[in-house]
C-alpha positions in Angstrom: -28.4 61.6 -8.5 -28.4 63.9 -11.5 -27.0 62.9 -14.9 -23.4 63.8 -15.8 -21.2 63.8 -18.8 -18.0 61.7 -18.8 -15.7 61.0 -21.8 -18.5 62.2 -24.1 -21.0 59.8 -22.5 -24.2 61.1 -20.9 -24.4 58.9 -17.8 -27.3 58.8 -15.3 -25.0 59.2 -12.3 -21.3 59.6 -11.4 -20.8 56.0 -10.1 -18.8 54.0 -12.6 -17.8 50.4 -12.2 -14.1 50.1 -12.8 -12.1 47.6 -14.8 -11.4 44.2 -13.3 -12.4 40.5 -13.2 -16.0 41.5 -12.5 -16.2 43.3 -15.8 -14.7 40.5 -17.9 -18.1 39.2 -19.1 -20.8 40.8 -21.3 -23.5 39.4 -19.0 -21.9 41.0 -15.9 -21.5 44.3 -17.6 -25.1 44.4 -18.7 -26.4 43.5 -15.2 -24.1 46.1 -13.5 -25.7 48.7 -15.7 -29.2 47.4 -14.9 -28.3 47.6 -11.2 -27.6 51.3 -11.5 -24.0 52.0 -12.6 -23.6 55.2 -14.6 -21.2 53.4 -16.8 -19.0 50.3 -16.7 -15.3 49.9 -17.8 -14.4 46.6 -19.3 -11.6 44.4 -18.1 -8.5 45.5 -20.0 -8.5 44.2 -23.6 -5.0 43.2 -24.7 -3.9 41.6 -28.0 -1.4 39.3 -26.3 -2.1 39.1 -22.5 0.3 36.9 -20.4 -1.1 33.4 -20.0 1.5 31.8 -17.8 1.2 33.9 -14.7 -0.3 32.7 -11.4 -3.2 35.3 -11.2 -5.0 35.3 -7.9 -6.8 37.5 -5.4 -6.1 37.8 -1.7 -8.7 39.5 0.6 -7.3 41.7 3.3 -9.1 43.4 6.2 -8.5 46.7 4.4 -8.9 45.7 0.8 -7.5 43.3 -1.6 -4.2 42.2 -3.2 -4.4 40.9 -6.8 -1.8 39.5 -9.2 -4.2 39.6 -12.2 -3.3 41.4 -15.4 -5.5 41.6 -18.6 -8.6 39.8 -20.0 -7.7 36.5 -21.5 -10.6 36.7 -23.9 -9.5 37.3 -27.5 -9.8 40.7 -29.1 -12.4 39.4 -31.6 -14.6 38.4 -28.6 -14.4 41.9 -27.2 -15.0 43.6 -30.5 -18.3 41.6 -30.9 -19.3 42.4 -27.3 -18.5 46.1 -27.8 -20.5 46.2 -31.0 -23.5 44.7 -29.1 -23.2 47.3 -26.3 -23.0 50.1 -28.9 -26.1 48.8 -30.8 -28.0 48.9 -27.5 -26.7 52.4 -26.6 -25.1 51.3 -23.4 -22.5 53.5 -21.6 -19.5 51.0 -21.7 -16.0 52.3 -21.6 -13.4 50.0 -23.3 -10.2 49.5 -21.2 -7.3 48.8 -23.6 -3.6 48.2 -23.5 -1.0 46.6 -25.8 2.7 45.7 -25.9 3.7 48.9 -27.7 2.2 52.3 -28.3 1.8 51.5 -32.0 -0.1 48.2 -31.2 -2.3 50.1 -28.8 -3.2 52.6 -31.6 -4.2 49.8 -33.8 -6.3 48.2 -31.2 -8.0 51.6 -30.5 -8.9 51.9 -34.1 -10.5 48.5 -34.1 -12.5 49.3 -31.0 -13.7 52.6 -32.4 -15.0 50.7 -35.5 -17.4 48.8 -33.2 -19.3 52.0 -32.3 -17.8 52.1 -28.8 -17.8 55.7 -27.7 -15.0 55.9 -25.0 -11.7 54.4 -23.9 -9.6 54.0 -20.8 -5.9 53.3 -21.4 -5.0 50.6 -18.8 -1.3 51.1 -19.2 -0.3 51.2 -15.5 -0.8 47.6 -14.4 2.2 46.6 -12.2 1.4 42.9 -12.2 3.0 41.9 -15.5 6.0 39.5 -15.2 8.4 42.4 -15.9 6.5 44.6 -13.6 6.0 48.4 -13.8 8.3 49.6 -11.1 8.2 53.2 -12.2 6.1 54.8 -14.9 7.5 57.9 -16.7 5.9 60.9 -18.5 7.6 59.8 -21.7 6.0 56.4 -21.6 2.6 57.9 -20.8 2.9 60.4 -23.6 3.9 57.7 -26.1 0.8 55.5 -25.4 -1.6 58.5 -25.3 -0.3 60.1 -28.5 -0.3 56.8 -30.4 -3.9 56.3 -29.3 -4.9 59.8 -30.3 -3.3 59.4 -33.7 -5.6 56.4 -34.5 -8.9 57.4 -32.9 -11.1 60.5 -32.5 -12.9 59.1 -29.4 -12.5 60.5 -25.9 -10.2 58.6 -23.7 -8.8 58.6 -20.2 -5.4 57.4 -19.1 -5.4 55.3 -15.9 -2.5 56.3 -13.7 -1.2 55.2 -10.3 -0.5 57.6 -7.5 3.1 58.1 -6.5 6.1 60.1 -7.5 5.7 62.2 -10.6 2.0 61.9 -10.9 1.6 65.5 -11.9 4.1 65.1 -14.7 2.5 61.9 -15.9 -1.0 63.4 -15.8 0.3 66.4 -17.8 2.0 64.1 -20.3 -1.3 62.2 -20.8 -3.0 65.5 -21.6 -0.2 66.6 -24.0 -0.5 63.2 -25.7 -4.2 63.9 -26.4 -6.0 62.3 -23.5 -9.4 63.9 -22.5 -9.2 62.8 -18.8 -7.1 60.8 -16.3 -8.2 58.1 -14.0 -6.5 58.2 -10.6 -5.6 55.7 -9.2 -4.6 52.3 -10.5 -3.6 49.8 -7.8 -0.4 50.5 -5.9 2.3 48.0 -4.8 1.3 46.1 -1.7 2.2 42.9 0.1 0.9 40.7 2.9 2.4 37.9 4.9 0.5 34.6 5.1 -0.1 33.6 8.7 0.0 29.9 7.7 3.5 30.0 6.0 5.1 33.2 7.1 5.8 34.0 3.5 4.6 36.7 1.1 1.1 36.1 -0.2 1.1 35.7 -4.0 4.9 35.4 -3.8 5.7 39.1 -4.0 4.4 42.7 -4.1 1.3 43.1 -6.3 -1.6 45.5 -6.9 -3.3 46.7 -3.7 -6.7 48.3 -3.7 -9.4 49.1 -1.2 -10.2 51.5 1.6 -6.5 51.9 2.6 -5.6 53.9 -0.5 -8.6 56.3 -0.4 -6.9 59.0 1.7 -3.8 58.8 -0.6 -5.8 59.2 -3.8 -7.9 62.0 -2.4 -4.7 63.9 -1.5 -3.3 63.2 -5.0 -6.3 64.5 -6.8 -6.5 67.5 -4.5 -2.8 68.3 -5.3 -3.5 67.9 -9.0 -6.3 70.5 -8.8 -4.2 72.8 -6.5 -1.5 72.8 -9.2 -3.9 73.8 -11.9 -4.5 70.5 -13.6 -7.5 71.1 -15.8 -8.5 67.8 -17.4 -11.4 65.8 -16.0 -10.4 63.3 -13.3 -12.1 60.0 -12.6 -11.4 59.2 -9.0 -10.8 55.6 -8.1 -9.7 53.9 -4.9 -11.4 52.5 -1.8 -15.0 53.5 -2.8 -17.4 51.6 -0.6 -20.2 54.1 0.1 -22.0 57.1 -1.1 -19.9 59.2 1.3 -16.8 58.0 -0.5 -18.3 59.1 -3.8 -19.1 62.5 -2.4 -15.5 62.8 -1.0 -14.0 62.3 -4.4 -16.3 64.8 -6.0 -15.4 67.3 -3.3 -11.7 67.2 -4.2 -12.3 67.7 -7.9 -13.2 64.4 -9.5 -15.9 64.5 -12.2 -16.9 60.9 -11.6 -15.9 58.0 -9.4 -15.0 54.4 -10.1 -15.9 51.6 -7.7 -14.5 48.1 -7.9 -12.9 46.3 -4.9 -16.0 46.7 -2.7 -18.1 44.9 -5.4 -16.3 41.7 -4.7 -18.7 41.3 -1.7 -22.4 41.1 -2.7 -21.7 42.8 -6.1 -25.1 44.0 -7.1 -26.4 44.8 -3.6 -23.2 46.7 -2.8 -23.4 48.7 -6.1 -27.1 49.5 -5.5 -26.4 50.7 -2.0 -23.5 53.0 -3.1 -25.6 54.5 -5.9 -28.6 55.0 -3.6 -26.4 56.6 -0.9 -24.8 58.9 -3.4 -28.1 60.0 -4.7 -29.3 60.8 -1.2 -26.2 62.8 -0.4 -26.6 64.8 -3.6 -30.3 65.5 -2.9 -29.6 66.7 0.6 -26.8 69.0 -0.6 -29.2 70.5 -3.2 -31.8 71.1 -0.6 -29.3 72.8 1.7 -28.3 75.3 -1.0 -31.8 75.9 -2.3 
């Protein structure tokens, strides 16, 4: 697969490992890059992540529910790791969030000082105790503009599909974002066959193959309405065909995450290899 440019990074392919529990350790991030990822997004760095929540995963036939939030590792730990990645020239994207736009701007400035070259604003997590029932363009703009005021680095804003996505994506761009990532998890629920009650005790973040058609449609609609910023497609990627589908509707790169919870490195290697094969065949067909 040919190299690409995403958020100012020259990456060897368009398969990026998205933010989550699997990217909460420096060792894992380095090995994912060695396995073939074009880039890796860290678990979301937060100055004061919630520590009293019951954060768990539930596997479903069509994906996964999770009640997780942000990395519990202190900011100082992440700054040291990001400095190490930068010294080695690794394509690592720092996912960041904070309790207020101003606090996020401060965190972004600290991250930039490490030599890290790109951000993703993980502002759309719905699993916090207060929840994120409905995001708004004003909120997206506030976080994006506060980040832009404190850093010159390229950044993407991660948004969830749903009502008002076009307005939220536009607000991200107006706030200074260089790209958007679509989609964060969406609200989902499952019933435990053992207890007859809701798994995890409520509705939490759903990811996996079930959301892919919805995200494809959302990205296609953004492009049909003239949205011009780069889009990182994310949701239900489990094969090279999935990667190709996202690129076909207008994504510049594709994030994979949930599928990697099964045979992480073997699955990533397969997806990257399949993607390269599809790209090579497409080039042959047009030559």
